[in-house]
C-alpha positions in Angstrom: -17.1 18.6 -13.1 -14.7 17.2 -15.8 -12.3 18.4 -18.5 -10.6 17.1 -21.6 -7.0 18.1 -21.9 -4.1 17.7 -24.3 -0.8 16.4 -23.1 0.5 20.0 -23.1 -2.5 21.2 -21.2 -2.2 18.6 -18.5 1.5 19.3 -18.1 0.7 22.9 -17.5 -1.9 21.9 -14.9 0.7 19.8 -13.1 3.2 22.6 -13.2 0.6 24.9 -11.8 -0.1 22.5 -9.0 3.7 22.3 -8.4 3.7 25.9 -7.2 1.7 24.9 -4.2 2.2 21.1 -3.9 4.9 18.6 -4.3 3.7 15.8 -6.7 4.4 12.2 -5.8 3.7 9.7 -8.6 4.7 6.3 -10.1 7.9 6.7 -12.1 9.5 4.2 -14.5 13.1 3.7 -13.3 15.1 2.4 -16.3 17.6 -0.4 -15.4 16.9 -0.1 -11.6 14.8 -3.3 -11.3 15.5 -6.4 -9.2 17.7 -8.0 -11.9 20.3 -6.7 -14.3 18.9 -4.6 -17.1 15.4 -4.7 -15.8 13.1 -1.7 -15.1 11.0 -1.0 -12.0 8.0 1.4 -11.4 8.2 3.0 -8.1 7.0 6.2 -6.5 9.1 9.4 -6.5 8.6 13.2 -6.6 7.9 14.6 -10.1 7.7 18.0 -11.7 6.2 17.2 -15.1 3.9 14.7 -16.9 6.9 13.2 -18.8 8.1 11.7 -15.5 4.8 10.0 -14.6 4.1 6.4 -15.6 0.4 5.9 -16.1 0.2 2.8 -18.2 1.9 0.3 -15.9 1.2 -0.8 -12.3 3.8 0.3 -9.8 5.9 -2.5 -8.4 6.0 -0.8 -5.0 3.3 1.2 -3.3 3.1 4.8 -2.3 3.3 4.1 1.4 6.9 5.2 1.9 5.7 8.8 1.9 3.4 8.1 4.8 5.4 5.4 6.6 9.1 6.0 5.6 11.4 3.0 5.6 13.5 4.7 8.2 12.3 7.8 10.1 14.0 9.6 13.0 11.4 10.4 15.5 13.4 12.4 18.0 16.9 13.2 19.3 17.9 13.0 22.9 20.7 14.2 25.1 21.2 13.6 28.9 18.8 16.4 29.7 16.7 17.2 26.6 14.6 15.5 23.9 13.9 17.2 20.6 11.4 16.0 18.0 13.0 15.6 14.6 12.2 18.3 12.0 10.1 17.1 9.1 9.5 18.5 5.6 5.8 19.0 5.9 5.1 20.8 2.6 1.8 19.8 1.1 1.9 16.8 -1.3 -0.5 15.4 -3.9 -0.1 11.6 -4.4 -1.2 10.1 -7.7 -2.6 6.6 -7.1 -5.1 4.0 -8.2 -8.4 3.0 -6.6 -6.9 0.0 -4.7 -4.2 2.2 -3.2 -6.7 4.8 -2.2 -8.5 2.1 -0.3 -5.1 1.2 1.2 -4.9 4.7 2.6 -8.1 4.0 4.6 -6.3 0.9 6.1 -3.2 3.0 7.0 -5.4 5.7 8.6 -7.3 3.0 10.5 -4.1 1.5 12.0 -2.3 4.7 12.8 -5.1 7.0 13.7 -8.1 4.9 14.9 -6.6 1.8 16.5 -6.9 2.6 20.2 -7.2 5.7 22.3 -4.3 7.6 20.9 -3.4 8.7 17.4 0.1 8.2 16.0 1.4 11.7 16.2 4.3 11.2 13.8 2.0 9.6 11.1 -0.6 12.4 11.7 2.0 15.0 11.1 2.7 13.7 7.6 -0.9 12.7 6.8 -2.3 16.2 7.5 -0.3 17.5 4.5 -1.1 14.7 2.0 -3.9 14.8 -0.6 -4.7 12.3 -3.4 -5.3 12.3 -7.1 -6.9 9.2 -8.7 -5.4 7.4 -11.7 -8.2 5.8 -13.6 -8.0 2.0 -14.2 -9.9 1.1 -17.4 -8.6 -2.5 -17.3 -7.0 -4.9 -14.9 -3.3 -5.6 -14.6 -1.8 -9.1 -14.2 -2.4 -10.6 -10.7 -4.8 -7.9 -9.6 -7.9 -9.1 -7.8 -9.3 -5.8 -6.6 -12.8 -6.7 -7.7 -12.9 -9.6 -5.4 -11.8 -7.4 -2.5 -14.3 -4.7 -3.3 -11.6 -2.1 -3.9 -11.9 -1.6 -7.7 -14.0 1.5 -7.3 -12.3 4.4 -5.6 -13.7 5.7 -2.3 -14.2 9.4 -1.7 -11.2 11.5 -0.8 -9.5 12.3 -4.2 -9.2 15.8 -5.4 -9.0 15.1 -9.1 -8.7 12.1 -11.4 -6.8 11.6 -14.6 -6.6 8.9 -17.3 -5.4 8.7 -20.9 -8.1 8.6 -23.5 -8.2 9.3 -27.3 -4.8 10.8 -27.5 -5.4 13.1 -24.6 -6.5 13.1 -21.0 -9.8 13.1 -19.2 -9.9 14.6 -15.7 -12.7 14.8 -13.1 -12.2 17.5 -10.5 -13.7 16.9 -7.1 -12.1 19.8 -5.4 -13.6 23.1 -6.5 -10.5 25.1 -5.6 -8.7 23.3 -8.4 -11.3 23.7 -11.1 -10.1 27.1 -12.3 -6.6 25.7 -13.0 -8.0 22.8 -15.0 -10.5 25.0 -16.9 -7.7 27.4 -17.8 -5.7 24.7 -19.7 -8.5 22.4 -20.9 -9.6 21.9 -24.4 -13.2 21.3 -23.4 -15.5 20.6 -20.4 -17.0 17.1 -20.2 -18.8 14.7 -17.9 -16.0 12.5 -16.7 -16.5 9.4 -14.6 -13.1 7.9 -13.5 -12.6 4.5 -15.1 -12.5 1.5 -12.9 -11.9 -2.3 -13.3 -15.0 -4.3 -13.6 -13.5 -7.8 -13.6 -10.1 -9.3 -13.0 -8.7 -12.5 -14.5 -7.6 -13.4 -11.0 -10.5 -14.1 -8.6 -10.4 -14.6 -4.9 -12.9 -16.1 -2.5 -12.5 -14.9 1.0 -14.0 -17.1 3.7 -16.5 -15.4 6.0 -15.5 -17.3 9.1 -12.3 -19.0 9.9 -12.3 -21.8 12.6 -9.4 -22.1 15.0 -8.6 -25.5 13.5 -7.2 -23.8 10.4 -4.1 -22.8 12.5 -2.9 -26.4 12.5 -4.0 -27.2 9.0 -1.5 -28.9 6.6 -2.0 -26.3 3.9 0.6 -24.1 5.6 3.3 -26.8 5.2 3.7 -26.0 1.5 4.9 -22.5 2.4 7.5 -23.9 4.9 9.1 -25.5 1.9 8.6 -22.8 -0.7 8.8 -19.5 1.2 12.3 -17.9 1.4 11.2 -15.5 4.2 12.7 -12.6 2.3 9.9 -10.2 3.1 9.5 -8.8 -0.4 5.8 -9.3 -0.4 5.3 -7.2 2.7 7.6 -4.4 1.6 5.7 -4.1 -1.7 2.3 -4.3 0.0 0.4 -1.0 0.5 -1.1 -2.0 3.8 1.7 -3.8 5.6 2.9 -1.4 8.3 5.1 -3.4 10.7 8.0 -1.6 12.2 10.7 -1.8 14.9 12.4 0.8 17.0 16.1 1.5 16.9 18.1 3.7 19.2 21.3 5.1 17.7 23.8 6.3 20.2 26.4 9.0 19.5 28.4 8.5 22.7 29.8 5.5 24.5 27.6 6.1 27.6 24.4 5.8 25.5 23.0 9.1 26.7 23.1 11.0 23.4 21.6 9.8 20.2 18.3 9.4 18.2 15.4 7.1 18.1 14.3 5.7 14.7 11.2 3.9 13.5 12.4 1.4 10.9 10.2 -0.7 8.6 10.1 -4.4 9.6 8.2 -7.5 8.5 6.5 -10.5 10.0 8.0 -12.5 7.2 11.6 -11.8 8.1 13.9 -13.4 10.7 14.1 -11.6 13.9 10.7 -9.9 13.9 9.2 -12.3 16.5 12.3 -12.7 18.7 11.6 -12.2 22.4 13.7 -12.1 25.6 15.4 -15.3 26.5 16.0 -16.4 22.9 12.4 -17.3 22.1 11.0 -16.9 18.6 7.5 -17.2 17.5 6.6 -18.3 13.9 9.9 -19.8 12.9 8.9 -21.5 9.7 7.8 -19.9 6.4 4.5 -21.7 6.8 3.8 -20.2 10.2 4.7 -16.7 8.9 2.6 -17.1 5.8 -0.3 -18.3 8.0 0.0 -15.2 10.2 0.2 -12.8 7.2 -2.7 -14.3 5.3 -5.1 -14.6 8.2 -4.3 -11.0 9.3 -5.1 -9.8 5.8 -8.4 -11.6 5.3 -9.6 -12.4 8.8 -8.1 -10.8 11.8 -8.2 -7.2 10.6 -11.8 -7.7 9.5 -12.7 -9.1 12.9 -11.4 -5.9 14.5 -12.4 -3.2 12.0 -15.2 -4.8 9.8 -13.4 -5.0 6.5 -10.4 -6.8 5.0 -6.9 -5.4 5.1 -5.9 -6.7 1.7 -6.9 -4.5 -1.2 -6.1 -6.9 -4.0 -3.4 -5.0 -5.8 -1.5 -8.2 -6.5 2.0 -6.7 -5.9 2.9 -9.6 -3.6 2.3 -12.0 -6.4 4.2 -9.9 -8.8 7.3 -9.6 -6.7 7.7 -13.1 -5.0 10.9 -14.8 -6.2 9.4 -18.2 -5.6 6.2 -17.3 -7.5 4.0 -17.8 -4.4 0.5 -16.5 -5.1 -1.2 -14.8 -2.3 -4.5 -15.0 -4.3 -4.1 -18.7 -4.7 -3.3 -19.1 -1.0 -6.5 -17.2 0.0 -8.5 -19.5 -2.3 -6.8 -22.6 -0.7 -7.8 -21.1 2.7 -11.4 -20.9 1.6 -11.4 -24.5 0.4 -9.8 -25.7 3.6 -12.4 -23.8 5.7 -15.2 -25.4 3.6 -13.7 -28.8 4.1 -13.4 -28.3 7.9 -17.0 -27.2 7.9 -18.1 -30.4 6.1 -16.1 -32.5 8.6 -18.0 -30.8 11.5 -21.3 -31.3 9.8 -20.4 -35.0 9.2 -19.5 -35.5 12.9 -22.9 -34.2 13.9 
């Protein structure tokens, strides 16, 4: 079921949804970019259509709602532990197809990666629903078609996209149809737009031999990579975190435990007891990240972790292209395969 709405009509729909849900959407933040006098598109809570940015790709993903940068899990005293209170009002998140695929990856890691579900993630996830922003054309650096994430999976309640001076919305949740019908100009058959082809194309190798771990291709990133971690913070599927205990008293018996976002690309993440540190160089860290995105995760769950949103390429201060790195990986795997065939 679909509807054609004017700007005023869609705004009334969003305000109607706002009586039951909080709305979380990409917002253009003027002058809040990484450099002076630059803008950034990032997610925030909104109350009207005027606040939502639909024409630009968000620089950062939606994931801070599901996996906050810093989250207090519980408080403790000498004789008691109390789980931290959480605002668990229902939320509708507006996102694109690639990010909806990213939700599947987050759910896989937190809810289906072992015998136990992550209770703190589940507590938030149970109250989150998703609306799909149609993508009629590709953005710069996107390679979602190569990763098979250009068409949205099931799980969205409605879609929206700008068209002919108005908006076209498909409604998948019948409980919302009445609200859309009330403010629509007309009913219509609406199929959410999706990217058919990207300018950036990626070839993911099917099998990666262990010899790739010592390949010289990683040396380039030891020289170029600053190990700043921007790529992983912007990525919708990176979920690394560390735990911090904050003590209120000198004896360390009263305080709180926090889960804080971390990154395999940043110093300190692989530090171990005795002063040991794994993956010291930028090349070693890039190797770990890339192989996890397009090999290790698939080996465990059957599909790739990367969704091809291209945010890592957009945000890198050294202009390192993750897409180009994956293509170099594929070429290196091919070359190693030929060497093996030649030896035989």
